[in-house]
C-alpha positions in Angstrom: 132.7 138.8 24.1 131.0 135.5 24.6 127.3 135.3 25.4 128.0 134.0 28.9 130.2 137.2 29.5 127.6 139.7 28.2 126.2 142.2 30.7 122.4 142.3 31.3 120.8 144.8 28.9 120.1 147.4 31.6 123.3 147.1 33.5 124.6 150.5 34.6 121.1 152.0 35.0 120.3 153.2 38.5 116.7 153.7 39.5 115.3 155.0 42.8 111.9 153.5 43.6 109.7 155.0 46.2 108.1 151.9 47.6 104.5 151.4 46.8 102.2 148.5 46.1 101.2 146.5 43.0 102.0 148.2 39.6 104.9 150.4 40.9 106.9 147.4 42.3 106.0 145.4 39.2 107.7 148.1 37.0 110.7 147.9 39.3 110.8 144.1 39.0 110.7 144.3 35.2 113.6 146.8 35.2 115.6 144.9 37.8 115.1 141.6 36.0 116.9 143.1 33.0 119.8 144.2 35.1 119.0 147.7 36.2 120.1 148.6 39.7 116.8 149.3 41.5 117.0 150.8 44.9 113.8 150.7 46.9 113.3 153.6 49.3 110.9 152.5 52.0 109.4 154.1 55.1 110.8 153.4 58.4 109.8 149.9 59.6 108.7 148.9 56.1 105.4 149.2 54.3 102.7 146.9 55.8 100.6 147.3 52.7 103.3 145.7 50.6 103.7 142.5 52.6 100.9 140.3 51.2 101.7 139.1 47.7 104.6 141.4 47.0 107.6 139.2 47.7 108.2 138.4 44.1 107.5 142.0 42.9 110.3 143.3 45.1 112.9 140.8 44.0 116.4 141.6 42.8 116.5 145.0 44.6 118.4 146.8 47.3 116.4 148.4 50.1 117.0 151.5 52.1 114.6 153.1 54.6 114.4 156.9 54.9 111.9 159.1 56.7 110.7 161.3 53.9 108.7 163.5 56.3 111.9 164.8 57.8 114.1 167.5 56.2 117.1 165.3 56.6 115.3 162.5 54.9 114.3 164.7 52.0 117.8 165.9 51.6 119.1 162.3 51.6 116.7 161.3 48.8 117.6 164.4 46.8 121.3 163.4 47.1 120.4 159.9 45.9 118.8 161.5 42.8 122.1 163.2 42.0 123.6 159.8 41.2 120.6 158.1 39.6 119.1 157.9 36.1 115.4 157.8 37.2 113.0 157.9 40.1 109.6 156.2 40.2 106.8 157.1 42.6 103.1 156.1 42.9 101.7 158.8 45.2 98.4 160.6 44.6 99.0 163.8 42.6 100.5 166.5 44.8 101.8 164.3 47.6 105.4 164.2 46.4 105.4 168.0 46.0 104.1 168.4 49.6 107.0 166.3 50.8 109.5 168.3 48.9 110.5 165.5 46.6 108.5 166.4 43.5 110.0 166.7 40.0 111.2 170.3 40.4 113.2 169.5 43.5 114.6 166.2 42.2 115.5 167.5 38.8 117.1 170.6 40.2 119.7 168.2 41.7 120.0 166.2 38.5 118.7 167.9 35.3 119.0 164.5 33.4 116.8 162.7 35.9 113.7 160.8 34.5 110.9 161.2 37.0 108.3 158.4 36.6 104.9 158.8 38.1 102.2 156.1 38.2 98.6 156.6 39.1 95.3 155.2 38.1 93.6 158.3 36.9 96.6 160.3 35.8 98.2 163.6 37.1 95.3 165.8 35.9 91.6 165.6 35.2 88.6 165.7 37.6 89.3 162.2 39.0 93.1 162.7 39.4 93.0 163.0 43.2 90.3 160.4 43.8 90.9 156.9 45.2 90.5 153.9 42.9 91.7 150.4 41.9 92.3 148.4 38.8 88.6 147.5 38.4 87.6 151.2 38.5 90.2 152.2 36.0 89.4 149.5 33.4 85.7 150.3 33.9 86.4 153.8 32.5 88.2 152.5 29.5 85.7 150.1 27.9 87.8 147.1 28.7 85.7 145.9 31.6 82.5 146.3 29.6 83.8 144.1 26.9 84.8 141.2 29.1 82.2 138.6 29.9 79.6 136.2 28.6 76.6 137.2 26.5 73.7 138.3 28.5 75.7 138.4 31.8 77.3 141.2 33.8 80.9 142.1 32.9 83.4 139.6 34.3 85.8 140.8 37.0 89.2 139.9 35.7 92.4 139.6 37.7 94.1 143.0 38.0 96.3 142.4 35.0 94.8 145.0 32.6 94.9 148.2 34.7 97.5 147.6 37.3 100.1 145.5 35.6 99.8 145.7 31.8 98.3 149.2 31.6 100.2 150.5 34.6 103.4 148.9 35.7 104.6 147.9 32.2 103.6 151.3 30.9 105.7 152.9 33.6 108.7 150.7 32.9 108.4 151.4 29.1 108.1 155.2 29.8 111.1 155.3 32.1 113.3 153.6 29.5 112.1 155.9 26.8 112.8 158.8 29.1 116.3 157.6 29.8 117.1 157.2 26.1 115.9 160.7 25.5 117.9 162.1 28.5 121.1 160.3 27.3 120.6 161.9 23.9 120.1 165.5 25.0 121.0 165.6 28.7 117.5 166.7 29.7 115.3 164.7 32.0 111.5 164.5 31.8 108.4 163.6 33.8 106.5 160.5 32.9 102.8 160.5 33.6 101.9 156.7 33.5 98.2 156.6 34.1 96.5 153.2 34.2 93.5 154.5 32.3 95.8 155.5 29.5 97.6 152.2 29.5 94.4 150.2 29.6 93.0 152.3 26.8 96.1 151.6 24.7 95.7 147.9 25.2 92.2 148.3 23.7 93.6 149.8 20.5 92.7 146.8 18.2 89.1 146.7 19.5 88.7 150.4 18.7 89.9 149.5 15.2 87.5 146.6 14.9 84.7 148.9 16.1 85.5 151.5 13.5 85.2 148.7 10.9 81.8 147.6 12.2 83.3 144.3 13.6 82.9 145.0 17.3 80.0 146.4 19.3 78.9 146.6 23.0 77.2 143.2 23.0 79.8 141.3 25.0 80.4 137.6 24.4 79.2 137.7 20.8 82.5 138.4 19.0 85.4 136.3 17.7 87.7 137.0 20.6 85.4 137.2 23.6 84.0 133.7 23.7 81.3 134.3 21.2 82.9 132.0 18.6 82.8 128.3 18.9 86.4 128.1 17.6 87.8 130.5 20.2 86.6 129.5 23.6 87.2 127.5 26.8 85.5 124.1 27.1 85.0 121.7 30.0 86.4 118.2 29.8 84.9 114.8 30.9 86.4 115.1 34.4 85.5 118.8 34.9 88.8 120.3 33.9 89.2 122.9 31.0 90.9 123.3 27.7 91.3 126.3 25.4 90.7 126.3 21.6 91.7 129.2 19.4 91.5 128.0 15.8 90.9 131.4 14.2 92.4 130.9 10.8 90.6 128.6 8.3 93.6 126.3 7.9 93.7 125.8 11.7 89.9 125.4 11.9 90.1 122.5 9.5 92.5 120.7 11.9 90.1 121.3 14.7 87.2 119.9 12.8 89.2 116.8 11.8 90.4 116.1 15.3 87.0 116.5 16.9 85.3 114.7 14.0 82.9 117.7 13.4 80.7 117.3 10.4 80.7 119.3 7.2 77.9 121.5 8.4 80.2 122.9 11.1 83.3 122.7 8.9 81.9 124.8 6.1 80.3 127.5 8.1 83.1 128.8 10.4 82.0 132.4 10.2 78.2 131.9 10.1 77.6 134.1 13.2 74.0 133.1 13.5 75.0 129.5 14.1 77.8 130.1 16.5 75.7 129.3 19.6 74.7 126.0 18.1 78.2 125.1 17.0 79.5 125.9 20.4 77.3 123.2 21.8 78.6 120.7 19.3 82.2 121.5 20.1 81.4 121.3 23.8 79.8 117.9 23.4 82.8 116.6 21.5 85.3 117.9 24.0 83.3 116.6 27.0 83.6 113.1 25.7 87.3 113.0 26.6 89.5 113.8 29.6 92.0 116.6 29.4 94.9 114.1 29.2 93.1 112.4 26.2 92.6 115.8 24.6 96.3 116.7 25.2 97.2 113.5 23.4 94.7 114.0 20.6 95.9 117.6 19.8 99.6 116.9 20.3 101.6 118.2 17.4 98.6 119.7 15.6 98.0 123.2 14.4 94.5 123.3 15.9 95.6 126.0 18.4 94.9 124.1 21.5 96.2 124.3 25.0 95.1 122.9 28.4 93.9 125.4 31.0 96.6 124.9 33.6 96.1 125.6 37.3 99.0 127.5 38.9 100.2 124.4 40.7 100.6 122.5 37.4 102.8 125.1 35.6 106.2 123.8 36.5 105.4 120.3 35.3 104.3 121.2 31.8 107.0 120.1 29.4 107.1 123.3 27.4 107.6 125.4 30.5 110.2 123.0 31.7 112.1 123.1 28.4 112.1 126.9 28.4 112.7 127.4 32.1 109.7 129.7 32.1 109.6 129.5 35.9 112.2 129.5 38.6 112.0 128.2 42.1 113.1 130.2 45.1 113.0 127.8 48.1 109.5 126.3 47.8 108.1 129.3 45.8 107.5 129.2 42.1 107.9 132.5 40.3 108.1 133.7 36.6 111.6 133.9 35.2 112.8 137.3 33.9 111.4 138.3 30.6 111.9 139.1 27.8 114.9 137.0 26.9 118.0 138.2 25.1 120.1 135.8 22.9 118.2 132.9 24.3 119.3 133.5 27.9 117.5 135.1 30.8 119.4 138.2 31.6 119.5 137.7 35.4 118.8 135.2 38.1 116.2 136.7 40.5 117.3 137.3 44.1 114.9 137.2 47.0 113.2 140.4 48.3 115.6 141.9 50.8 114.8 142.8 54.4 113.5 146.4 54.6 116.4 148.8 55.0 119.2 146.2 54.9 121.2 148.1 52.3 120.7 151.6 53.8 124.2 152.3 55.0 125.8 150.6 51.9 123.8 152.7 49.4 124.3 156.0 51.3 128.0 155.4 51.4 128.1 154.7 47.6 126.2 158.0 47.0 128.8 160.0 48.9 127.5 160.2 52.5 130.1 160.2 55.2 130.0 157.9 58.1 129.4 160.9 60.3 126.4 162.0 58.3 125.0 158.4 58.3 125.4 158.2 62.1 123.6 161.6 62.6 120.7 160.4 60.5 120.5 157.2 62.4 120.7 159.0 65.8 117.9 161.3 64.6 115.7 158.4 63.5 115.8 159.5 59.8 117.0 156.1 58.7 116.8 152.5 59.8 120.5 151.5 60.2 120.0 147.8 59.9 
């Protein structure tokens, strides 16, 4: 079979996604990008909370709308589970059970079903039923405390650590692990993907550094948090920014050569006491040049340099262009599916569908008769778009 004829790696995997916001849809996007059939089950009329910023997260799906507060709607979802490999939900603990669509009910219809649950605090513990957001979750893991400049309050990062890296990607990983296990022994499982667990896992190396006496609670004073002059962001002559990450001695030599830093700086890379002074010297050297001049100066070197690109610049960068890192849907730029297999993106993303547009199609595929579908439509259980 030629590469062009190969199926996407997750082709044949069917996942039911109970529509939520943020990390849940991101997990669905990751799986759909790799070829899984992800069917979003949305509320009647769609989810207004998932309109702003979610168009890309819900790409490459089919969409059905079902009233899960009605007995007929619950029965419809349970029948969808009979022909699916996994279900993913992001309710607070106990909500799915109250609706009658918890793990016991769903797995009774399909013992091999993987039931993926994503929350911030997890399914158990004193905070399990409390509201929260990414910032709260990473605050409880030590990650937030560690991010920021020396002597300043912790920096509020984008919600990448808790929601997406520690949550959505953890859920996608857990679901795939569960499916592999279920295919081996025929038994499904429940995945408890908690953002505090995922964010804590992302901090593993820093726990290791702390145990070795190389990391403490003084933010902005360490090698990887902006404390080191050779691993930081600097402002250019015209007020733009560049990144320098010359950690290893051989790369640091390149940095010193290109910026014409003297032997005092060159020979004392890890003299922590002098880091603040050296940072000023590097900043002064960088600020003598524009970003374009620095791009040219560092081109082809191993000094571990990259310009800090604004989002509107991404598609024009030659490396992104060469790799097709981004795809364009109409006028909208979005990241291409990742990771890659055999040098080719596994799928071409399709736009987010209109809510409920595939309801009848999916129900028919799952064994519902036209009479049953008509009854559900008449009773207001589904949106028959």
